[in-house]
N, C-alpha and C positions, 0 to 999 in steps of 0.2 A: 257579409253580415249574416249571422246565423238566424234561422227561422225562429218565430216566436208565437206563443199562444196569445192571440189578440184579445181574448176574453179576460186575460188575467193581468194585463199591464195597462199603463196609461195610454190613451189614444195618441197616435203618432201623426203629427201634422208636418208636411213638407211645404215650406214656403218658397216659391220661386219669384225672384224679382231682380230687376236690373241693378239696383243700388240699395245698400243697407249700411248701417253703422259700421265703421266710423264715418262713412260718407254722409254728407249733409247738403251738397249742392243741388240735389234734385228736389229738395224742399219737403213739403208736408207728408207725402207717402212714406218716406223713411220713418218719420216720427210716428205716423199712424200705426205702422206694423211693429216698430220697436216697443211702443207703449202696450200693445196687445200682448206681445211676447213676454215682456217683463212682468206684466200683471198676472198672466195665466200660466207661467212656465212651471209652476209646481203642480198644475192640474193636467197638463198635456206635455208630451215630448215634442218640442219644436226643433225642426231642422230647417236651416235657412241656406238655400242655394242661391248664390249671387255672384256678381263680378268682383274682381279685386281692385276695381278702379272707381273713383268718384266720377261724377258727371263731368265730361270734358277733359279728364286727366289722362295722360299717357303712361304715368308711372303708378304702380300699385301702391296700396296703403303701406306705410312703413311698418315693419315689425310683425308681419303676418306670414304664415305658411301658405303657399299657393297649392290649390288642388288637393287639400287634405281636410278631412273633417276634424274639428277640434272643439272642445268644450269651452265656451266663454260664458262664465257665470250661469251655468245651468242650461245653456242653449247651444246646440250643435250647429256650427257654421262652416260652410265651405266657400272660400273665395276662389273663383275660377280665373285662371290665366287666359290671356288672349288666345293662345294656341289650343286651349282646351274648350273654348266656347263653341261647341259643335253639337249637333243633334244627337250624335252617338253618346256624348258625355252626359247629356240630359237624360237619355234613356237609361244609361248605366246607373246613374244616381237614383233614379226612380226605382229601378229593380233592387238596388242595394238597400235603400231605406225601407221599401215596402210599406208606404204610409197608409194610414186609414183615411186621410183626407189630403188633397193637394190644394193649396191656397195660392191663387195667382193675383198679381197686383198691377195689372195693366190690361187694356183691351188690345193694344197694338204691338206690344213687344214680340218680336219674331221669336227670339230664343227662349224667353222666360214665360211666354203665354201660348203662342201659336204652336210651338214645338210640343210642349207637354199636352196640349189639347189634342194633337194628332196622334200622339203615342198612347194615350191612356184611354182605355175602354170601360174598365170596371170600377176604378177607384173614384169615389165622389170628388167632385171639383167645386170649389168656391172661387168666384171671380169678384174682386173689388175693382170696379172701373175707375175709381179715384177721380170722379168729376169729368171723365173724358167724354161722357154723353150729354153734357150740358150744351145749350145752344151756343154760348160764347166760345167754348172749347172746340165745338165742331165747325165753327166759322173759320178757324185757322186750318189751312190746307184742306179747304172744304171739299174740293172735287175728289181728291184722293181718299178722304175719309168716307164720303158718301158712297163711293164705289165699293170700299171695303165693307161697309155696313150692309149694302144691298146684297153683296155676294154671300156674306155670312148668314144673312136671313134666308136667302134662297137655298143655301146648302144646309140650313138648320144646324150650323156649326156649333152653336152654344145651347143646343136643345137639352143637354143633360146637366147643365150647371145650375148651381144655386148662386144667385147674385147677392153680393153684400153691398147694401146701400147705406151710406153714412147718415142720411136724413130722409124724411118722407119726400122731399123735393127730388132727391136723387132717385128714389124709388119710381117716381112719376117719369123721370127722364129715361130710365131703363125700360119701363113699360111702353113709353111712347115710341121707342125705337124697335124693341123686340116683341112687343105684344102684351096684352093685359094678362095672358095666361102664364107668363114665365114665373119661376119660383124666385121671389125676392124676399130677403130678410133685412129688416132695418135694424141696424145696431150702430149707434153713434160712436164716433171715434173716442177712445179712452184718452183723456188729456194728460199732459205732463203735470205732475204734482206741483202745487204752490211751494215756493222756496222762501219768499220774502214775507215779512210781517207788515201789516197795514201801517203801523206807526212809523216804521222805517221809510216806507214809500212816501207818506205824507210829508215827512221831514225833508225829503229831497225835492219836493215839488214847489211850484209857485215861487220861483227864484228871481223873477223879474225878466228872465229870458224864456220865451215860449219855444219849446223844443218838440219838433215833429220827427217821426221815425217811420222809415219804410224798410221792412225786412221781407224780402221775397226774391224769387228768381227774376233776373232782368230779362224779360221776354215780353213780346207784344201783348200777350194775354193779361199781364198784370197792370198795363196802362200807366207805367211810371211817368210817361210824358205828360199825362193829364195832371198828375200831382205837381210836377215841376212847373207847368203852366199856371196852375192855381197859386203856387207860392210866389211866382213872379208878380202876380197882380194884387196881392194883399197889401194893406197899409197898416202900419203900426209905429207908435212911438217907442215901443219896446223892441229889443233885439229878438229876431225870429231865426231859429236854426232848423234846417231840414237835413237830417243825416240819412243817407241811403246805404243800405247793406244788401248784398245779394250777389250771387254768381252771375256773371254776364253770359247768359245762355245764348242770346241772339246778338251777336257782335254788330251786325248791320243796324239793328234797331237801336242799340246803345250809341253807335256813332252819330245817329241823327239827333240825339238829345244831349250828347256829351258836352257840346259847346255851350249849352244853356245851364250847365251845372257850375254855378259861380255865385258871386255876391251881387245882390241888388239892393243897394242902400242898407237898410237895417236887416234885410233878409239874406241869410247865408245858406247856400245849398252846397252840400259836399257829399261825394261818393266815397265810401270807406271800405269797399271790397266785401268779400264773403264774410259771414259771421259764424264762427264756431258755435254750435248749440250750447256749449257749456257757458258761454258768455251772454246768452239771451236774457236771463233775469237781471244781471247787472246793467245791461244796455237799456232795458225797459225802466229800470230804477231811475235813470237820469233822463227820461223822456216824459213829455206832458201828453202827447197824443200819438196814436198810430194811424197811418193813412195807407189805404190800399183800394184804389178805384178800379178794381179788377173786372175783366170781362165775365168771369165765372169762377166760383168756388163751390165745391160740393160740401165743404166743411169750413176750411180756413184755419189751419193750426195757428198761424201767426195772429189771427184775430183773437182766438181763444186765449193764447198765451199773453196777449196784451191785457185782457181782462184779469187774468191770473195775477198779473203784476200791477193791478190798479191803474191801468192806462186806458182812458176812453179812446174810441176808434172813430175814424171817418172812412167809411167804405161805400162801395156802390150797392145798388139794390140787387146785384147779381150774386148774392150769397144767401144762405139760409137765415141770416140774422136781420130782422126787420124791426121797425118802430123803435129804433134805438134812442131817439131824442126824448120821447115821452117816458122812456124807462131810465133816463139819465145814464145811458151806456155809450153815448156818442151820437153819430149821424149816419144814416144810410140814405144815399142820394141817387137820383137818376143821373147817369153820366152822358146821356144823349145831348144834353145841354151843359157845356162846361161851366156855365155861370152858377149852376147849382153847387158844384164842388167848390168854387171860389167862395160862394156865400157861406158854406159850412166851415171852411177853413177860417174865414174872417170872423165868424161867430165864435169859433173856438178861441181865437186870439183875444177877442173882446170880452170873454166871460169874466165876471168878477170872481174874487177869491172864493167866496162862499159857494157859488154855483159850481165852480170847478172842483172844489174838494168834495162836494156832494157826488159829482160824477166819479171821482176816484174811489170813494167808498162804495158806491153802488156797483161799479165794475168789479171790484175785488170780491164783494159779497155775492154778486151774481155768479161768478165762477165757483166760489166755494159752495154755494147752496144749490145751484142749478146745473152746472156743467160737470163738476167733480162729484158724481153721484154713483152709488152702488148699483142702481138699476142699469146704468150704462155698462158697467162691468158684467153684470148678469146677462144682458142682451148679447154681448160678445161671447160669453161662455156658452150660451145656448146655441149660438151660430155654429160652433164647432161640434158640440155634443150632438145636435140634431142631424148634422151632416154625416156623422160617423155610422 
């Protein structure tokens, strides 16, 4: 790639990450980055270096060229083959692109975070830990992660980076681990735009069947088993349906609860497999509530998308979203005692029509007026401009 006068062109951002669109099985981080790129691609030159495989897949995405930069709707993307996923290839791409900023989207990715960090000395680096420093996330594989964090602190491995926190809570998590003096910029994730009209949503709700929805990775962190246990215990004269969507990331975990995914009288629990992002609005259209008793979320794209589609939520208190019941947005509950989750689900089932439709309207309006905000876009814009 020919040399360029950096003072006369758009700033060039090289994004390194394990998975990107059309992948979706890795969940929220893909949407987080894709939404930034799509919103700001006329203001920056984005290059995305990623693998050619979705999470857990052995075959590359269909219809793509491997190991070649190509322009996809104004964004340059390279999907790396298995044979090309090496440190030398990462170094070659960094030299070729000659970016103004490198944006990394994991704390623990060997190829797409640790390798670029060891190779780059002068180019500014931004790291988005994507919730990996939350207490709930660190409890998973705790010994291995604790050792990694101690070593990187001792080596001052991340001393030169700017940290991208999605919320003030994530800012606190970063500072708790790496010290109060680290450079942290808070820029909330840019949400996916609303596609449904409120009138159409209301028309499809309150049908006489109460429909719950889980959309997330099937892994212990997301606590699907707590949702299943809660559904087994509720009582209702109405039919209750619980539809589960998500990639089975932890097969051993899923095996432990798979036998419980069945009918219990009026309550039907069904696993429906991974959900393509293009089908998310339609899926929410026919759901009354979204449930996610997660160990930790730094943002929670599925939670926000639920509100975008006028769907109240039942989530744990391990997310940035609090006091949901008093705001008519749903419930946030302590999950240390499973009875709290059961109580919230039962209350959701028993809500009268007027109360429920108030929640639908407030959820939709909350997203429109508070989540989908120009100030959020501006904060992400400044994140990159200030790093250049």
